[in-house]
ZAFIMI-539175 format. One record per residue (C-alpha): x, y, z. Coordinates in Angstrom, 1 decimal. Layout:
REM ZAFIMI-539175
<atom c1="X" c2="Y" c3="Z"/>
...
END
This chain:
REM ZAFIMI-539175
<atom c1="3.9" c2="-32.7" c3="3.9"/>
<atom c1="3.0" c2="-29.6" c3="2.7"/>
<atom c1="-0.5" c2="-28.0" c3="4.6"/>
<atom c1="-1.6" c2="-24.9" c3="3.6"/>
<atom c1="-3.4" c2="-22.1" c3="6.0"/>
<atom c1="-4.9" c2="-18.7" c3="7.5"/>
<atom c1="-1.9" c2="-17.1" c3="9.5"/>
<atom c1="-2.2" c2="-15.4" c3="12.4"/>
<atom c1="-1.2" c2="-12.2" c3="13.7"/>
<atom c1="2.4" c2="-13.6" c3="14.8"/>
<atom c1="2.7" c2="-15.2" c3="11.5"/>
<atom c1="1.7" c2="-12.7" c3="9.8"/>
<atom c1="4.4" c2="-10.1" c3="11.1"/>
<atom c1="7.0" c2="-13.1" c3="10.0"/>
<atom c1="6.1" c2="-12.8" c3="6.9"/>
<atom c1="6.6" c2="-9.1" c3="6.8"/>
<atom c1="10.1" c2="-9.5" c3="8.1"/>
<atom c1="10.1" c2="-11.8" c3="4.9"/>
<atom c1="9.1" c2="-8.7" c3="2.8"/>
<atom c1="11.4" c2="-7.0" c3="4.8"/>
<atom c1="15.1" c2="-9.4" c3="4.1"/>
<atom c1="13.5" c2="-9.3" c3="0.4"/>
<atom c1="14.4" c2="-5.7" c3="0.5"/>
<atom c1="10.6" c2="-3.7" c3="0.5"/>
<atom c1="11.7" c2="-1.6" c3="3.3"/>
<atom c1="8.0" c2="-2.7" c3="5.5"/>
<atom c1="6.9" c2="-0.1" c3="8.1"/>
<atom c1="8.0" c2="-1.1" c3="11.6"/>
<atom c1="3.8" c2="-1.4" c3="12.6"/>
<atom c1="2.5" c2="-3.1" c3="9.0"/>
<atom c1="2.0" c2="-6.2" c3="10.3"/>
<atom c1="-1.2" c2="-5.3" c3="13.0"/>
<atom c1="-2.8" c2="-3.0" c3="10.4"/>
<atom c1="-2.5" c2="-5.3" c3="7.4"/>
<atom c1="-3.9" c2="-8.2" c3="9.5"/>
<atom c1="-6.4" c2="-5.7" c3="10.7"/>
<atom c1="-7.6" c2="-5.2" c3="7.1"/>
<atom c1="-8.9" c2="-8.8" c3="6.6"/>
<atom c1="-8.1" c2="-11.2" c3="9.2"/>
<atom c1="-8.5" c2="-14.4" c3="7.5"/>
<atom c1="-6.5" c2="-12.5" c3="3.9"/>
<atom c1="-3.2" c2="-14.5" c3="4.9"/>
<atom c1="-2.0" c2="-17.6" c3="4.3"/>
<atom c1="0.8" c2="-19.7" c3="4.5"/>
<atom c1="2.6" c2="-23.0" c3="3.5"/>
<atom c1="3.9" c2="-25.2" c3="6.3"/>
<atom c1="6.3" c2="-28.3" c3="5.7"/>
<atom c1="6.6" c2="-29.8" c3="9.4"/>
<atom c1="5.4" c2="-27.1" c3="10.8"/>
<atom c1="7.7" c2="-24.6" c3="9.4"/>
<atom c1="6.4" c2="-21.9" c3="7.8"/>
<atom c1="7.9" c2="-22.1" c3="4.1"/>
<atom c1="6.0" c2="-19.6" c3="2.2"/>
<atom c1="2.8" c2="-16.8" c3="2.7"/>
<atom c1="0.6" c2="-15.0" c3="0.2"/>
<atom c1="-1.8" c2="-11.8" c3="1.7"/>
<atom c1="-5.2" c2="-12.3" c3="-0.5"/>
<atom c1="-7.6" c2="-9.2" c3="1.7"/>
<atom c1="-10.9" c2="-9.3" c3="0.7"/>
<atom c1="-12.4" c2="-5.4" c3="0.5"/>
<atom c1="-16.3" c2="-6.4" c3="1.1"/>
<atom c1="-17.7" c2="-8.8" c3="-1.9"/>
<atom c1="-16.1" c2="-7.3" c3="-4.7"/>
<atom c1="-12.6" c2="-6.2" c3="-4.2"/>
<atom c1="-9.3" c2="-8.0" c3="-3.5"/>
<atom c1="-5.5" c2="-7.6" c3="-3.4"/>
<atom c1="-3.1" c2="-10.0" c3="-3.4"/>
<atom c1="0.8" c2="-9.1" c3="-1.9"/>
<atom c1="3.6" c2="-9.6" c3="0.5"/>
<atom c1="4.2" c2="-13.4" c3="-1.9"/>
<atom c1="7.3" c2="-15.0" c3="-0.8"/>
<atom c1="8.5" c2="-18.6" c3="-0.8"/>
<atom c1="11.4" c2="-18.9" c3="1.7"/>
<atom c1="15.1" c2="-18.8" c3="-0.1"/>
<atom c1="15.8" c2="-21.8" c3="0.7"/>
<atom c1="13.1" c2="-23.7" c3="-0.1"/>
<atom c1="12.2" c2="-22.1" c3="-3.5"/>
<atom c1="11.8" c2="-24.7" c3="-6.7"/>
<atom c1="9.6" c2="-27.0" c3="-4.7"/>
<atom c1="5.9" c2="-25.9" c3="-5.6"/>
<atom c1="5.0" c2="-24.1" c3="-2.5"/>
<atom c1="4.9" c2="-20.5" c3="-3.9"/>
<atom c1="2.3" c2="-21.7" c3="-6.3"/>
<atom c1="0.5" c2="-23.7" c3="-3.4"/>
<atom c1="0.0" c2="-20.1" c3="-1.8"/>
<atom c1="-0.8" c2="-18.3" c3="-5.0"/>
<atom c1="-3.7" c2="-21.1" c3="-5.5"/>
<atom c1="-5.4" c2="-20.4" c3="-2.5"/>
<atom c1="-4.6" c2="-16.8" c3="-2.1"/>
<atom c1="-6.7" c2="-16.5" c3="-5.5"/>
<atom c1="-9.3" c2="-19.1" c3="-4.7"/>
<atom c1="-10.4" c2="-16.9" c3="-1.3"/>
<atom c1="-11.1" c2="-14.0" c3="-3.7"/>
<atom c1="-13.1" c2="-15.9" c3="-6.3"/>
<atom c1="-14.8" c2="-13.7" c3="-8.6"/>
<atom c1="-13.9" c2="-10.2" c3="-7.1"/>
<atom c1="-11.4" c2="-8.6" c3="-9.6"/>
<atom c1="-7.9" c2="-8.5" c3="-8.1"/>
<atom c1="-5.7" c2="-5.9" c3="-7.6"/>
<atom c1="-1.4" c2="-6.7" c3="-7.4"/>
<atom c1="1.8" c2="-4.0" c3="-7.9"/>
<atom c1="4.1" c2="-5.8" c3="-9.9"/>
<atom c1="7.5" c2="-5.7" c3="-10.5"/>
<atom c1="8.9" c2="-5.3" c3="-14.1"/>
<atom c1="9.9" c2="-9.0" c3="-14.6"/>
<atom c1="7.3" c2="-10.4" c3="-13.3"/>
<atom c1="4.8" c2="-8.9" c3="-15.4"/>
<atom c1="4.2" c2="-10.9" c3="-18.2"/>
<atom c1="3.7" c2="-13.6" c3="-15.6"/>
<atom c1="0.8" c2="-12.3" c3="-14.4"/>
<atom c1="-0.2" c2="-11.3" c3="-18.1"/>
<atom c1="-0.7" c2="-14.8" c3="-18.2"/>
<atom c1="-2.6" c2="-15.5" c3="-15.2"/>
<atom c1="-5.1" c2="-12.6" c3="-16.5"/>
<atom c1="-3.6" c2="-9.4" c3="-14.9"/>
<atom c1="-4.1" c2="-6.6" c3="-16.9"/>
<atom c1="-1.8" c2="-3.2" c3="-16.3"/>
<atom c1="-3.7" c2="0.0" c3="-15.4"/>
<atom c1="-0.7" c2="2.0" c3="-14.6"/>
<atom c1="2.8" c2="2.5" c3="-13.8"/>
<atom c1="4.1" c2="3.5" c3="-10.1"/>
<atom c1="7.2" c2="5.3" c3="-9.4"/>
<atom c1="8.9" c2="4.7" c3="-6.0"/>
<atom c1="10.7" c2="8.1" c3="-5.3"/>
<atom c1="13.2" c2="9.0" c3="-2.0"/>
<atom c1="14.9" c2="11.6" c3="-0.4"/>
<atom c1="14.8" c2="14.1" c3="1.8"/>
<atom c1="13.1" c2="17.2" c3="0.6"/>
<atom c1="14.8" c2="20.4" c3="0.2"/>
<atom c1="11.9" c2="23.0" c3="0.3"/>
<atom c1="10.4" c2="24.6" c3="3.2"/>
<atom c1="7.4" c2="22.8" c3="5.2"/>
<atom c1="4.1" c2="23.2" c3="4.5"/>
<atom c1="2.4" c2="25.8" c3="7.1"/>
<atom c1="-1.3" c2="26.5" c3="7.4"/>
<atom c1="-3.9" c2="26.2" c3="9.6"/>
<atom c1="-6.1" c2="24.3" c3="7.2"/>
<atom c1="-3.3" c2="21.1" c3="7.5"/>
<atom c1="-4.6" c2="19.2" c3="11.0"/>
<atom c1="-3.9" c2="15.9" c3="12.6"/>
<atom c1="-6.5" c2="13.5" c3="11.9"/>
<atom c1="-7.9" c2="12.3" c3="15.3"/>
<atom c1="-11.4" c2="10.8" c3="16.0"/>
<atom c1="-13.1" c2="14.1" c3="14.7"/>
<atom c1="-12.3" c2="13.6" c3="11.9"/>
<atom c1="-12.2" c2="9.9" c3="10.6"/>
<atom c1="-15.7" c2="9.3" c3="9.8"/>
<atom c1="-14.6" c2="12.2" c3="6.8"/>
<atom c1="-11.7" c2="10.6" c3="6.0"/>
<atom c1="-12.7" c2="7.4" c3="5.3"/>
<atom c1="-15.7" c2="8.6" c3="3.6"/>
<atom c1="-12.8" c2="10.9" c3="1.1"/>
<atom c1="-11.5" c2="7.5" c3="0.7"/>
<atom c1="-13.6" c2="6.3" c3="-1.5"/>
<atom c1="-13.2" c2="8.0" c3="-3.8"/>
<atom c1="-10.0" c2="6.8" c3="-5.0"/>
<atom c1="-9.4" c2="3.1" c3="-3.4"/>
<atom c1="-12.0" c2="0.6" c3="-4.8"/>
<atom c1="-13.8" c2="-0.3" c3="-1.4"/>
<atom c1="-14.2" c2="-0.1" c3="1.8"/>
<atom c1="-11.5" c2="0.0" c3="4.0"/>
<atom c1="-12.7" c2="1.3" c3="7.6"/>
<atom c1="-10.8" c2="-2.1" c3="10.0"/>
<atom c1="-7.8" c2="-0.8" c3="7.6"/>
<atom c1="-7.9" c2="2.8" c3="8.3"/>
<atom c1="-8.9" c2="3.2" c3="11.7"/>
<atom c1="-5.7" c2="1.3" c3="12.6"/>
<atom c1="-3.3" c2="3.0" c3="9.5"/>
<atom c1="-4.7" c2="6.6" c3="10.8"/>
<atom c1="-3.9" c2="6.2" c3="14.5"/>
<atom c1="0.1" c2="7.7" c3="16.1"/>
<atom c1="2.7" c2="6.4" c3="15.8"/>
<atom c1="1.5" c2="6.8" c3="11.8"/>
<atom c1="1.6" c2="10.9" c3="11.1"/>
<atom c1="-1.5" c2="11.2" c3="9.7"/>
<atom c1="-2.8" c2="14.9" c3="8.4"/>
<atom c1="-5.5" c2="16.8" c3="6.1"/>
<atom c1="-6.5" c2="19.5" c3="4.6"/>
<atom c1="-10.2" c2="20.7" c3="6.4"/>
<atom c1="-11.4" c2="23.9" c3="4.4"/>
<atom c1="-14.9" c2="24.6" c3="5.4"/>
<atom c1="-15.6" c2="21.5" c3="7.1"/>
<atom c1="-14.4" c2="19.7" c3="4.1"/>
<atom c1="-11.5" c2="17.4" c3="3.4"/>
<atom c1="-9.6" c2="18.5" c3="0.5"/>
<atom c1="-6.8" c2="15.9" c3="0.9"/>
<atom c1="-4.9" c2="13.7" c3="3.2"/>
<atom c1="-1.8" c2="11.7" c3="3.6"/>
<atom c1="-0.1" c2="9.2" c3="6.2"/>
<atom c1="3.6" c2="8.8" c3="7.1"/>
<atom c1="5.2" c2="6.0" c3="8.7"/>
<atom c1="8.4" c2="4.6" c3="10.2"/>
<atom c1="10.0" c2="2.1" c3="8.2"/>
<atom c1="13.3" c2="-0.4" c3="8.1"/>
<atom c1="14.5" c2="2.2" c3="6.6"/>
<atom c1="13.0" c2="6.1" c3="7.1"/>
<atom c1="9.6" c2="6.2" c3="6.2"/>
<atom c1="7.3" c2="6.2" c3="3.6"/>
<atom c1="4.3" c2="8.4" c3="2.8"/>
<atom c1="1.0" c2="6.7" c3="1.9"/>
<atom c1="-1.7" c2="7.0" c3="0.6"/>
<atom c1="-1.5" c2="10.9" c3="-0.6"/>
<atom c1="-4.9" c2="11.5" c3="-1.7"/>
<atom c1="-5.8" c2="15.3" c3="-2.6"/>
<atom c1="-8.4" c2="17.1" c3="-4.8"/>
<atom c1="-5.1" c2="18.6" c3="-6.7"/>
<atom c1="-1.5" c2="19.0" c3="-7.0"/>
<atom c1="-1.4" c2="22.2" c3="-4.8"/>
<atom c1="-3.1" c2="20.4" c3="-1.2"/>
<atom c1="-0.6" c2="17.0" c3="-2.5"/>
<atom c1="2.5" c2="18.9" c3="-2.5"/>
<atom c1="1.3" c2="20.9" c3="0.8"/>
<atom c1="0.6" c2="17.8" c3="2.5"/>
<atom c1="3.4" c2="16.4" c3="1.3"/>
<atom c1="5.9" c2="18.9" c3="2.7"/>
<atom c1="4.3" c2="18.7" c3="6.3"/>
<atom c1="4.3" c2="14.7" c3="6.2"/>
<atom c1="8.1" c2="14.7" c3="4.6"/>
<atom c1="9.2" c2="17.6" c3="7.5"/>
<atom c1="8.0" c2="15.5" c3="10.4"/>
<atom c1="9.6" c2="12.1" c3="8.6"/>
<atom c1="12.8" c2="13.1" c3="7.4"/>
<atom c1="14.1" c2="10.8" c3="4.8"/>
<atom c1="11.1" c2="9.4" c3="2.5"/>
<atom c1="9.8" c2="7.2" c3="0.2"/>
<atom c1="6.7" c2="7.2" c3="-1.8"/>
<atom c1="5.2" c2="5.1" c3="-4.9"/>
<atom c1="3.4" c2="7.7" c3="-7.1"/>
<atom c1="1.5" c2="6.9" c3="-10.2"/>
<atom c1="2.5" c2="7.9" c3="-13.5"/>
<atom c1="-0.6" c2="9.9" c3="-13.8"/>
<atom c1="0.7" c2="12.3" c3="-11.3"/>
<atom c1="3.5" c2="13.3" c3="-13.7"/>
<atom c1="3.4" c2="17.1" c3="-12.5"/>
<atom c1="3.8" c2="15.8" c3="-9.0"/>
<atom c1="6.7" c2="13.7" c3="-9.7"/>
<atom c1="8.4" c2="16.9" c3="-11.0"/>
<atom c1="7.8" c2="18.6" c3="-8.2"/>
<atom c1="9.5" c2="15.9" c3="-6.4"/>
<atom c1="12.4" c2="15.5" c3="-8.3"/>
<atom c1="12.7" c2="19.4" c3="-8.5"/>
<atom c1="12.8" c2="18.9" c3="-4.5"/>
<atom c1="15.6" c2="16.6" c3="-4.8"/>
<atom c1="14.2" c2="13.2" c3="-4.4"/>
<atom c1="15.7" c2="10.5" c3="-6.8"/>
<atom c1="13.5" c2="8.3" c3="-8.7"/>
<atom c1="13.8" c2="4.0" c3="-7.7"/>
<atom c1="12.5" c2="1.6" c3="-8.7"/>
<atom c1="9.2" c2="0.6" c3="-10.8"/>
<atom c1="6.1" c2="-1.4" c3="-10.2"/>
<atom c1="2.9" c2="-1.3" c3="-12.5"/>
<atom c1="-0.9" c2="-1.6" c3="-11.0"/>
<atom c1="-2.5" c2="-4.1" c3="-12.1"/>
<atom c1="-6.4" c2="-6.0" c3="-12.6"/>
<atom c1="-7.7" c2="-9.3" c3="-12.9"/>
<atom c1="-11.3" c2="-8.4" c3="-13.9"/>
<atom c1="-13.3" c2="-5.0" c3="-14.5"/>
<atom c1="-10.7" c2="-2.5" c3="-13.3"/>
<atom c1="-11.9" c2="0.3" c3="-11.0"/>
<atom c1="-13.5" c2="3.3" c3="-11.9"/>
<atom c1="-11.7" c2="5.9" c3="-9.4"/>
<atom c1="-10.3" c2="9.7" c3="-9.3"/>
<atom c1="-7.3" c2="8.5" c3="-10.1"/>
<atom c1="-6.1" c2="12.2" c3="-11.1"/>
<atom c1="-6.4" c2="12.6" c3="-7.4"/>
<atom c1="-4.2" c2="9.6" c3="-6.3"/>
<atom c1="-0.7" c2="11.0" c3="-5.9"/>
<atom c1="0.7" c2="8.0" c3="-4.2"/>
<atom c1="-0.9" c2="4.8" c3="-3.6"/>
<atom c1="-1.1" c2="3.3" c3="0.6"/>
<atom c1="1.0" c2="0.2" c3="0.2"/>
<atom c1="2.3" c2="-1.9" c3="-2.4"/>
<atom c1="1.2" c2="-4.7" c3="-0.5"/>
<atom c1="-2.7" c2="-3.8" c3="-0.1"/>
<atom c1="-3.3" c2="-1.4" c3="-2.8"/>
END
């Protein structure tokens, strides 16, 4: 008999390992930060005590949620376990606007369930060949900057996410901000992954600030991966000029009213799993 229930942290770690096996290249410490975002937001299907499918259905407050990590164990596919966790995740998020990032081949399926595409996102991969950024205005995000970063983040993300960011901004992640005259003008985070590092988010007031933050993060990280919205074409062109290669494509999709954000300042999304 199948049982569907909330996952404990150790089980979230298993789900993230499944994502790695699927080639999604999660970060080395992603499970802990993901779980902090919403400890009740991870659901698994179990048969005879073994997890056979999982999903994240993270609620960011009362108005927004995000679906990700939707995986059925390969040897148990075709038995309805994936649908069970999908239904449970969607029921948990209820009437919230719900976001997800979909690979191309699944977008028609999600459309049929009421999701509409907002923009395409392209994965860029490589080691940039440009000079490292310099300047006294690029600062490591320490405790004294966290409150300002949380406020700044709200311009670009649909809901407050204090619990998540308080984990995401900590070492060993590399978290940098541009601060001028006491005000945040951009911030970004790089984290070690199974292969190389990922940069995300990368939010900034303009292209030059985003480019400088990217250079500083990449210089500290080596081979990097980042998911760039199609709305940031000039930034994508700079990445190509720096030697990065475009990879696979996803689409940000929403069910319900799409959030109104400062999309022009989103140069790389935070994660494909949690938005």
